[in-house]
Structures are given as C-alpha cells and as structure tokens.
RONUTOR-123700 format. One record per residue (C-alpha): x, y, z; residue in one letter; residue number from 1. Coordinates in Angstrom, 3 decimals. Each point is the difference from the previous one (the first is absolute). Layout:
BEGIN
<c1:X | c2:Y | c3:Z | residuo:a | num:NUM> $
...
END
This chain:
BEGIN
<c1:139.977 | c2:73.286 | c3:96.901 | residuo:m | num:1> $
<c1:-2.030 | c2:-1.767 | c3:-2.676 | residuo:a | num:2> $
<c1:-3.641 | c2:0.988 | c3:-0.369 | residuo:t | num:3> $
<c1:-2.864 | c2:-2.283 | c3:-0.893 | residuo:t | num:4> $
<c1:-1.273 | c2:0.728 | c3:-3.521 | residuo:p | num:5> $
<c1:-3.699 | c2:0.883 | c3:-0.305 | residuo:p | num:6> $
<c1:-2.358 | c2:-2.899 | c3:-0.640 | residuo:s | num:7> $
<c1:-3.344 | c2:1.791 | c3:-0.366 | residuo:l | num:8> $
<c1:-1.093 | c2:0.565 | c3:-3.597 | residuo:r | num:9> $
<c1:-2.241 | c2:2.919 | c3:-0.966 | residuo:i | num:10> $
<c1:-1.774 | c2:0.091 | c3:-3.371 | residuo:a | num:11> $
<c1:-0.239 | c2:3.454 | c3:-1.553 | residuo:v | num:12> $
<c1:-2.985 | c2:0.046 | c3:-2.355 | residuo:c | num:13> $
<c1:-0.190 | c2:3.031 | c3:-2.254 | residuo:g | num:14> $
<c1:2.432 | c2:2.644 | c3:-1.254 | residuo:p | num:15> $
<c1:3.233 | c2:0.875 | c3:1.784 | residuo:e | num:16> $
<c1:0.505 | c2:3.623 | c3:1.035 | residuo:e | num:17> $
<c1:1.729 | c2:2.015 | c3:-2.712 | residuo:a | num:18> $
<c1:3.573 | c2:1.073 | c3:0.580 | residuo:a | num:19> $
<c1:0.250 | c2:3.479 | c3:1.466 | residuo:s | num:20> $
<c1:2.592 | c2:2.664 | c3:0.675 | residuo:t | num:21> $
<c1:-1.823 | c2:0.855 | c3:3.238 | residuo:e | num:22> $
<c1:1.713 | c2:-0.973 | c3:3.241 | residuo:g | num:23> $
<c1:-1.815 | c2:-2.678 | c3:1.971 | residuo:r | num:24> $
<c1:0.014 | c2:0.139 | c3:3.780 | residuo:g | num:25> $
<c1:3.554 | c2:-0.011 | c3:1.292 | residuo:c | num:26> $
<c1:1.362 | c2:-1.573 | c3:-3.174 | residuo:g | num:27> $
<c1:0.468 | c2:-3.374 | c3:1.687 | residuo:l | num:28> $
<c1:-1.826 | c2:-1.886 | c3:-2.750 | residuo:w | num:29> $
<c1:-0.962 | c2:0.644 | c3:-3.597 | residuo:s | num:30> $
<c1:-3.351 | c2:1.004 | c3:-1.486 | residuo:v | num:31> $
<c1:-2.404 | c2:-2.844 | c3:-0.769 | residuo:g | num:32> $
<c1:-1.850 | c2:-2.956 | c3:1.481 | residuo:y | num:33> $
<c1:2.847 | c2:-2.444 | c3:-0.532 | residuo:a | num:34> $
<c1:2.408 | c2:2.207 | c3:1.942 | residuo:a | num:35> $
<c1:-2.541 | c2:0.687 | c3:2.756 | residuo:s | num:36> $
<c1:-0.885 | c2:-3.678 | c3:0.490 | residuo:v | num:37> $
<c1:3.695 | c2:-0.895 | c3:0.089 | residuo:t | num:38> $
<c1:0.660 | c2:2.750 | c3:2.552 | residuo:a | num:39> $
<c1:-2.896 | c2:-1.351 | c3:2.099 | residuo:a | num:40> $
<c1:1.627 | c2:-3.441 | c3:0.119 | residuo:g | num:41> $
<c1:-1.753 | c2:-2.091 | c3:-2.666 | residuo:a | num:42> $
<c1:0.564 | c2:-1.178 | c3:-3.573 | residuo:i | num:43> $
<c1:-2.056 | c2:1.785 | c3:-2.701 | residuo:p | num:44> $
<c1:-1.151 | c2:-1.547 | c3:-3.280 | residuo:s | num:45> $
<c1:-2.204 | c2:1.598 | c3:-2.658 | residuo:f | num:46> $
<c1:-2.891 | c2:-2.229 | c3:-1.085 | residuo:l | num:47> $
<c1:-2.698 | c2:0.375 | c3:-2.635 | residuo:e | num:48> $
<c1:-2.982 | c2:-2.191 | c3:-0.828 | residuo:e | num:49> $
<c1:-0.156 | c2:-0.207 | c3:-3.801 | residuo:k | num:50> $
<c1:-2.805 | c2:-1.415 | c3:-2.176 | residuo:p | num:51> $
<c1:0.654 | c2:-3.679 | c3:-0.625 | residuo:g | num:52> $
<c1:2.799 | c2:-0.064 | c3:2.560 | residuo:g | num:53> $
<c1:0.188 | c2:-1.164 | c3:3.612 | residuo:p | num:54> $
<c1:-2.742 | c2:1.224 | c3:2.328 | residuo:s | num:55> $
<c1:0.651 | c2:2.037 | c3:3.129 | residuo:w | num:56> $
<c1:-0.501 | c2:-3.203 | c3:1.969 | residuo:d | num:57> $
<c1:2.997 | c2:-1.516 | c3:-1.769 | residuo:e | num:58> $
<c1:2.077 | c2:3.168 | c3:-0.210 | residuo:l | num:59> $
<c1:-0.228 | c2:0.716 | c3:3.738 | residuo:l | num:60> $
<c1:1.123 | c2:-3.470 | c3:1.063 | residuo:d | num:61> $
<c1:2.937 | c2:0.516 | c3:2.358 | residuo:g | num:62> $
<c1:-0.711 | c2:3.698 | c3:0.603 | residuo:f | num:63> $
<c1:-0.794 | c2:1.423 | c3:3.421 | residuo:h | num:64> $
<c1:-1.565 | c2:3.348 | c3:-0.876 | residuo:g | num:65> $
<c1:-1.116 | c2:2.299 | c3:-2.816 | residuo:v | num:66> $
<c1:0.377 | c2:3.636 | c3:-0.990 | residuo:i | num:67> $
<c1:-2.640 | c2:1.142 | c3:-2.487 | residuo:l | num:68> $
<c1:1.157 | c2:3.184 | c3:-1.729 | residuo:t | num:69> $
<c1:-2.961 | c2:0.060 | c3:-2.367 | residuo:g | num:70> $
<c1:-0.566 | c2:0.922 | c3:-3.631 | residuo:e | num:71> $
<c1:-1.621 | c2:3.187 | c3:-1.298 | residuo:s | num:72> $
<c1:-3.628 | c2:-0.548 | c3:-1.023 | residuo:r | num:73> $
<c1:-2.711 | c2:2.035 | c3:-1.677 | residuo:a | num:74> $
<c1:-2.820 | c2:-1.156 | c3:2.302 | residuo:s | num:75> $
<c1:-0.343 | c2:-0.493 | c3:3.734 | residuo:a | num:76> $
<c1:-0.069 | c2:-3.790 | c3:-0.425 | residuo:q | num:77> $
<c1:3.139 | c2:-2.034 | c3:0.712 | residuo:p | num:78> $
<c1:1.763 | c2:-1.818 | c3:-2.821 | residuo:i | num:79> $
<c1:-1.080 | c2:-3.662 | c3:0.052 | residuo:a | num:80> $
<c1:3.472 | c2:-1.317 | c3:0.862 | residuo:s | num:81> $
<c1:0.273 | c2:2.446 | c3:2.904 | residuo:e | num:82> $
<c1:-3.380 | c2:-1.062 | c3:1.329 | residuo:e | num:83> $
<c1:1.002 | c2:-3.675 | c3:-0.180 | residuo:r | num:84> $
<c1:3.206 | c2:0.825 | c3:1.858 | residuo:l | num:85> $
<c1:-1.788 | c2:1.879 | c3:2.790 | residuo:c | num:86> $
<c1:-2.554 | c2:-2.766 | c3:0.463 | residuo:r | num:87> $
<c1:2.700 | c2:-2.671 | c3:0.060 | residuo:l | num:88> $
<c1:1.956 | c2:1.915 | c3:2.646 | residuo:c | num:89> $
<c1:-3.101 | c2:0.150 | c3:2.194 | residuo:r | num:90> $
<c1:-0.729 | c2:-3.691 | c3:-0.575 | residuo:k | num:91> $
<c1:3.554 | c2:-1.012 | c3:0.932 | residuo:l | num:92> $
<c1:0.466 | c2:2.627 | c3:2.709 | residuo:g | num:93> $
<c1:3.027 | c2:1.228 | c3:-1.973 | residuo:l | num:94> $
<c1:1.218 | c2:3.408 | c3:1.226 | residuo:p | num:95> $
<c1:-0.464 | c2:2.733 | c3:-2.609 | residuo:i | num:96> $
<c1:1.076 | c2:3.624 | c3:-0.258 | residuo:l | num:97> $
<c1:-1.938 | c2:1.908 | c3:-2.667 | residuo:a | num:98> $
<c1:1.405 | c2:3.324 | c3:-1.209 | residuo:v | num:99> $
<c1:-1.687 | c2:2.858 | c3:-1.888 | residuo:d | num:100> $
<c1:-1.871 | c2:-1.673 | c3:-2.897 | residuo:q | num:101> $
<c1:0.411 | c2:-3.276 | c3:1.881 | residuo:g | num:102> $
<c1:-1.903 | c2:1.535 | c3:2.924 | residuo:l | num:103> $
<c1:-2.866 | c2:0.852 | c3:-2.364 | residuo:h | num:104> $
<c1:-0.015 | c2:-3.558 | c3:-1.373 | residuo:a | num:105> $
<c1:-0.028 | c2:-1.521 | c3:3.499 | residuo:l | num:106> $
<c1:-2.844 | c2:2.255 | c3:1.122 | residuo:n | num:107> $
<c1:-2.095 | c2:-0.554 | c3:-3.146 | residuo:a | num:108> $
<c1:0.513 | c2:-3.796 | c3:0.078 | residuo:t | num:109> $
<c1:-1.837 | c2:-0.235 | c3:3.311 | residuo:f | num:110> $
<c1:-2.809 | c2:2.421 | c3:-0.779 | residuo:g | num:111> $
<c1:1.433 | c2:3.459 | c3:0.589 | residuo:g | num:112> $
<c1:-0.343 | c2:2.994 | c3:-2.320 | residuo:s | num:113> $
<c1:2.150 | c2:2.893 | c3:-1.235 | residuo:l | num:114> $
<c1:-0.081 | c2:3.683 | c3:-0.711 | residuo:y | num:115> $
<c1:1.284 | c2:0.117 | c3:-3.585 | residuo:l | num:116> $
<c1:0.844 | c2:3.712 | c3:0.090 | residuo:d | num:117> $
<c1:0.426 | c2:1.582 | c3:3.434 | residuo:l | num:118> $
<c1:0.130 | c2:3.562 | c3:-1.322 | residuo:a | num:119> $
<c1:-3.435 | c2:-0.414 | c3:-1.606 | residuo:r | num:120> $
<c1:-1.742 | c2:-2.401 | c3:2.379 | residuo:e | num:121> $
<c1:1.429 | c2:1.329 | c3:3.270 | residuo:l | num:122> $
<c1:1.010 | c2:3.611 | c3:-0.755 | residuo:p | num:123> $
<c1:0.505 | c2:0.866 | c3:3.667 | residuo:e | num:124> $
<c1:2.848 | c2:-2.549 | c3:0.229 | residuo:a | num:125> $
<c1:3.674 | c2:0.910 | c3:-0.065 | residuo:l | num:126> $
<c1:1.691 | c2:0.000 | c3:-3.385 | residuo:q | num:127> $
<c1:1.090 | c2:-3.651 | c3:-0.204 | residuo:h | num:128> $
<c1:1.547 | c2:0.651 | c3:-3.392 | residuo:r | num:129> $
<c1:0.835 | c2:-2.648 | c3:-2.572 | residuo:h | num:130> $
<c1:2.591 | c2:0.245 | c3:-1.316 | residuo:p | num:131> $
<c1:1.352 | c2:1.720 | c3:3.101 | residuo:p | num:132> $
<c1:1.905 | c2:3.243 | c3:0.083 | residuo:e | num:133> $
<c1:3.669 | c2:-0.467 | c3:0.765 | residuo:k | num:134> $
<c1:0.346 | c2:-0.664 | c3:3.706 | residuo:g | num:135> $
<c1:-3.763 | c2:0.120 | c3:0.678 | residuo:l | num:136> $
<c1:-0.773 | c2:-1.554 | c3:3.383 | residuo:r | num:137> $
<c1:-2.813 | c2:0.249 | c3:2.524 | residuo:h | num:138> $
<c1:-0.813 | c2:-1.138 | c3:3.507 | residuo:a | num:139> $
<c1:-2.209 | c2:-2.943 | c3:0.896 | residuo:i | num:140> $
<c1:-1.377 | c2:-1.173 | c3:3.324 | residuo:e | num:141> $
<c1:0.646 | c2:-3.654 | c3:0.872 | residuo:v | num:142> $
<c1:-2.967 | c2:-1.537 | c3:1.811 | residuo:v | num:143> $
<c1:0.657 | c2:-1.211 | c3:3.532 | residuo:r | num:144> $
<c1:-0.131 | c2:-3.752 | c3:0.614 | residuo:g | num:145> $
<c1:0.601 | c2:-1.019 | c3:-3.624 | residuo:t | num:146> $
<c1:2.726 | c2:-2.087 | c3:-1.606 | residuo:r | num:147> $
<c1:1.202 | c2:3.178 | c3:-1.654 | residuo:l | num:148> $
<c1:0.442 | c2:1.559 | c3:3.434 | residuo:a | num:149> $
<c1:2.113 | c2:-3.001 | c3:0.990 | residuo:d | num:150> $
<c1:2.113 | c2:0.562 | c3:-3.120 | residuo:i | num:151> $
<c1:0.393 | c2:3.796 | c3:-0.037 | residuo:y | num:152> $
<c1:-1.188 | c2:1.060 | c3:3.425 | residuo:g | num:153> $
<c1:-3.188 | c2:1.896 | c3:0.808 | residuo:e | num:154> $
<c1:-0.669 | c2:3.582 | c3:-0.958 | residuo:g | num:155> $
<c1:1.139 | c2:2.226 | c3:-2.830 | residuo:e | num:156> $
<c1:2.282 | c2:-1.171 | c3:-2.783 | residuo:l | num:157> $
<c1:1.160 | c2:1.756 | c3:-3.181 | residuo:v | num:158> $
<c1:-0.192 | c2:-2.009 | c3:-3.245 | residuo:v | num:159> $
<c1:0.500 | c2:0.555 | c3:-3.739 | residuo:n | num:160> $
<c1:-3.308 | c2:0.732 | c3:-1.764 | residuo:s | num:161> $
<c1:-0.387 | c2:-1.256 | c3:-3.568 | residuo:e | num:162> $
<c1:-3.663 | c2:-0.672 | c3:-0.660 | residuo:h | num:163> $
<c1:-3.123 | c2:1.378 | c3:-1.595 | residuo:r | num:164> $
<c1:-2.125 | c2:-3.005 | c3:0.969 | residuo:r | num:165> $
<c1:-0.739 | c2:-1.028 | c3:3.573 | residuo:a | num:166> $
<c1:-2.144 | c2:-2.402 | c3:1.974 | residuo:i | num:167> $
<c1:-3.619 | c2:1.054 | c3:0.413 | residuo:c | num:168> $
<c1:-1.554 | c2:-3.030 | c3:1.747 | residuo:k | num:169> $
<c1:2.193 | c2:-2.421 | c3:1.924 | residuo:v | num:170> $
<c1:-0.295 | c2:-3.664 | c3:-0.986 | residuo:a | num:171> $
<c1:-1.843 | c2:-2.518 | c3:2.156 | residuo:r | num:172> $
<c1:2.285 | c2:-1.492 | c3:2.644 | residuo:g | num:173> $
<c1:2.379 | c2:2.976 | c3:-0.098 | residuo:f | num:174> $
<c1:0.453 | c2:3.127 | c3:2.116 | residuo:r | num:175> $
<c1:1.700 | c2:3.364 | c3:-0.455 | residuo:v | num:176> $
<c1:3.671 | c2:0.041 | c3:1.020 | residuo:g | num:177> $
<c1:0.732 | c2:3.663 | c3:-0.755 | residuo:a | num:178> $
<c1:-1.640 | c2:3.142 | c3:-1.377 | residuo:r | num:179> $
<c1:1.335 | c2:3.229 | c3:-1.435 | residuo:a | num:180> $
<c1:-0.803 | c2:3.069 | c3:2.071 | residuo:l | num:181> $
<c1:-2.861 | c2:0.759 | c3:-2.434 | residuo:d | num:182> $
<c1:-1.587 | c2:-3.382 | c3:0.802 | residuo:g | num:183> $
<c1:1.049 | c2:-1.816 | c3:-3.196 | residuo:v | num:184> $
<c1:0.792 | c2:-3.649 | c3:0.750 | residuo:i | num:185> $
<c1:3.722 | c2:-0.680 | c3:-0.436 | residuo:e | num:186> $
<c1:0.270 | c2:-3.585 | c3:1.305 | residuo:a | num:187> $
<c1:-2.176 | c2:-3.011 | c3:0.741 | residuo:i | num:188> $
<c1:0.633 | c2:-3.365 | c3:1.625 | residuo:e | num:189> $
<c1:-1.798 | c2:-3.293 | c3:0.533 | residuo:a | num:190> $
<c1:-1.937 | c2:-0.223 | c3:3.263 | residuo:e | num:191> $
<c1:0.778 | c2:-3.716 | c3:0.423 | residuo:a | num:192> $
<c1:2.816 | c2:-0.683 | c3:2.454 | residuo:d | num:193> $
<c1:1.214 | c2:-2.979 | c3:-2.025 | residuo:n | num:194> $
<c1:0.573 | c2:1.826 | c3:-3.302 | residuo:w | num:195> $
<c1:2.510 | c2:2.804 | c3:-0.502 | residuo:f | num:196> $
<c1:-1.479 | c2:2.003 | c3:-2.880 | residuo:a | num:197> $
<c1:1.062 | c2:3.653 | c3:-0.038 | residuo:v | num:198> $
<c1:-0.561 | c2:2.486 | c3:-2.823 | residuo:g | num:199> $
<c1:1.623 | c2:3.440 | c3:-0.148 | residuo:v | num:200> $
<c1:-0.654 | c2:2.878 | c3:-2.387 | residuo:q | num:201> $
<c1:3.534 | c2:1.398 | c3:0.184 | residuo:w | num:202> $
<c1:3.084 | c2:-1.430 | c3:-1.747 | residuo:r | num:203> $
<c1:2.407 | c2:-1.365 | c3:2.647 | residuo:p | num:204> $
<c1:2.549 | c2:-1.217 | c3:-2.573 | residuo:a | num:205> $
<c1:0.124 | c2:3.186 | c3:-2.095 | residuo:a | num:206> $
<c1:2.828 | c2:2.505 | c3:-0.090 | residuo:g | num:207> $
<c1:-2.238 | c2:2.499 | c3:1.806 | residuo:t | num:208> $
<c1:-0.711 | c2:-2.349 | c3:2.921 | residuo:a | num:209> $
<c1:1.559 | c2:0.568 | c3:3.412 | residuo:s | num:210> $
<c1:2.409 | c2:-2.214 | c3:1.913 | residuo:g | num:211> $
<c1:-2.865 | c2:-0.890 | c3:2.350 | residuo:l | num:212> $
<c1:-1.816 | c2:-1.796 | c3:-2.823 | residuo:d | num:213> $
<c1:2.290 | c2:-3.019 | c3:0.310 | residuo:i | num:214> $
<c1:-2.200 | c2:-0.813 | c3:3.005 | residuo:q | num:215> $
<c1:-2.916 | c2:-1.126 | c3:-2.185 | residuo:v | num:216> $
<c1:2.238 | c2:-2.538 | c3:-1.744 | residuo:f | num:217> $
<c1:1.356 | c2:-1.189 | c3:3.337 | residuo:r | num:218> $
<c1:-3.598 | c2:-0.321 | c3:1.197 | residuo:g | num:219> $
<c1:-0.757 | c2:-2.262 | c3:-2.964 | residuo:l | num:220> $
<c1:3.113 | c2:-2.097 | c3:0.622 | residuo:v | num:221> $
<c1:-0.866 | c2:-0.336 | c3:3.696 | residuo:d | num:222> $
<c1:-3.513 | c2:-1.131 | c3:-0.945 | residuo:a | num:223> $
<c1:1.472 | c2:-2.585 | c3:-2.376 | residuo:c | num:224> $
<c1:2.245 | c2:-1.280 | c3:2.787 | residuo:t | num:225> $
<c1:-2.948 | c2:-0.374 | c3:2.364 | residuo:r | num:226> $
<c1:-2.142 | c2:-1.634 | c3:-2.679 | residuo:s | num:227> $
<c1:2.760 | c2:-2.438 | c3:-0.901 | residuo:q | num:228> $
<c1:0.557 | c2:-1.005 | c3:3.638 | residuo:s | num:229> $
<c1:-3.699 | c2:-0.802 | c3:0.353 | residuo:k | num:230> $
<c1:0.107 | c2:-2.203 | c3:-3.093 | residuo:r | num:231> $
<c1:2.910 | c2:-2.057 | c3:1.268 | residuo:v | num:232> $
<c1:-1.144 | c2:-3.025 | c3:1.991 | residuo:r | num:233> $
<c1:2.163 | c2:-2.620 | c3:1.710 | residuo:p | num:234> $
<c1:0.327 | c2:-3.268 | c3:-1.876 | residuo:v | num:235> $
<c1:-2.094 | c2:-2.606 | c3:1.772 | residuo:l | num:236> $
<c1:1.452 | c2:-3.395 | c3:0.789 | residuo:n | num:237> $
<c1:-1.593 | c2:-2.428 | c3:-2.413 | residuo:a | num:238> $
<c1:-0.179 | c2:-2.605 | c3:2.736 | residuo:a | num:239> $
<c1:-1.853 | c2:2.294 | c3:2.368 | residuo:a | num:240> $
END
C-alpha cells in the first residue's frame, strides 16, 4: 500500500552531529538531525543566515519548524544570528527545538543566564563532563505537567551528558522541563500554550543517544502539525 510522503519541512540551523561508530538506539535510523527528523516523519533542510544573504525571515519561508543545534561561543551571549532566529520563531509562533548550545542561545536570548564552568561554579554538581567520557550518561527527572512530560513521560530518564556549561537562571516566559538529580537544569520550555519552544541539554541525535530520544523529534513534528492546522483557514466566498 502506498504511503503519503511527508509534507512538513524542518529547518536545521547549526552543525549536524558528527558521524560516530557508536550504536544509536535500536539501529533503526542513523546518527544525526537529518536522519532523526526523517525518522520522525518530516523533511529536514540545513539553513544558515549569512552576512549579505537572505534573512531568517526569507530563509524560513515554507518551513514549519526549526531545530537550533547552536554554535560554540566564548561568552554566555548568543550569536547574533541565533538570537534573531529565536526572536523570529517567537514572533511567528514557529515551533523550535533547541539542543545543547542551541538551548543556551534560546535561554540567553530571552534574558536567562548560564554557568560557564559547572565544576568551578557549582562544585557540588555531578560531573557533566565536556567532552564526555565514552558512554557517559546520567539520570534526569522530567517535571510533571510539562511538554517534556508529554513527550518522554514523567519521572526519571537517562540521557547522554556532554556539557560543562548549564543554565543558571531560566529566561523570562520559560519554565524548567527537567533537572539532573543534582538539581542542574537539563531542559526548559516556553510557558505559552501557543508556542512550542523546547530546549534540551542532552544530544538526542548523537550516537550516544537512546532509542527513546526519537520522541523529542516526534514531539516537534506533532507541534508543527498542530501549528500548521491552526494556520489553515477556509477560503471565504468572495460574494459572501
């Protein structure tokens, strides 16, 4: 029986995950954002706003959602293009999933702050090493009643840990979606019901991710589907 090809388009903004010899989940899809978005039922495209080129407003025309993977930065401030992207997504109500450095950019754009070195600034925290040791993983607690709980389920979840930096103060208009067992914030999400904006500290498209991590990409695709259905309006009869 023929299947309907996907019609939702997801823009991936930032670096792709590097190829890895690590097994990912059950081996049903390959490492990387492109493979994960495809497995979740949408069409991925990598986009970049370049100086003198099209703006995000133009680049995102025809796209239904965004994944911000984020660029490495020396300071806690987001790169200007990332900040413009985050603000445009909020303005348009465009669903966004922000990962690792992308989470930091999303949080900082709207007024949040970061720990730049957990080992020094929060020595009682677990060793959230960066780069991680091979196979390093730790448990987090998903907060009840959040979007993340809808995606992963409530309670404890084990994720890959690959960070030295972490959120200190949550941005205005956002709430905590998950914490490590030492209290370090591992996920945030927009409080507004009409904007799917989720940021996670772990790497759901990496070779060290689990098979369960496909759920966060499916959550984004589902949000895009709902957002798209709300944008569609019946054509009014001109004579009415």
